[in-house]
C-alpha angles and dihedrals in degrees: 000000000000095000093059089056087072096046123359098159091077095038092109122117121338130090132318115199123188132185096207142048117296107236125210090256094050092044090055090048093051091046089061090065134062104257122164100192130021122185126181137145094246142005133208111235091240089051091052091050091055094043096047089059088070108090101204098038118112110205116203131184114219114221097155112120103160117125126215115287118239110256096028113159134211121217128206124187117229133172107293097005144346141278124235124204140161112276115251092234104128119112108223121215133190094265089075094046133085127217104220099183131074092246117069126209118254121225093276093050091046090053093053096044093048090048092050091047092053092049097046094064089067093055121089112254136286080054134176126175125187117199137180130173090009089299131113108241102168137020130187113181142160094026124146090216121056089208089057089049089055091046092050093049092049093046091051091050091049092045090060094046099252119160106235095192108122094001122146123238125200125197119195092216135021124289107245091199136019093246096091095048091046090057090053094045092050088054091054103263108156104190133035126193120192139145097254122207102124122135085237098049089122091057092048092049091049091053091052093044091050090056092051090242133129134245134192127196118212097188085218129086133203107199101172115199 
């Protein structure tokens, strides 16, 4: 499973959700681990046979195909009341993004940076996601320092033997200084996607340009708390 390639130490118990049919090979692989809930749109019969042998595993078939409704709201409880905000449900594409470096991503790089950008909104801020080959290879989330979030994501990717050369890195909010991007660039990251909007955007862009890398601004942040 691709997700466990980014962090298999914590892949114990919990829920596995898939957006495609579970093959016999994948079913056997999942059955080797302790999984409490598995949900997918379809299952191969051989996969079901292997999965049903697991006593505590709940196997669900996903038939839900509704998308988010325009105007959906998120609610957060606070002392004495609650906060209401627009749900972060839009799926951003490249048409709304701006390449701010001289070099532009090719199709492969665009694929990785869009994938990383879609994943990072589900990670607690400060959030960093590193992706390569349309796979998450490093995650740094819930850090008070964005630099620490970058460091954690890079360390996780290195710990599991991933080659960071040419990887894409997504940040859920802007980089206030070039220090975070420099850490990523020194590790081999080739493309960075972030909202932009810092007073020091020019310094951050210069750091990326100097490394011969690429950067894309989304003009939209995620910032999940």
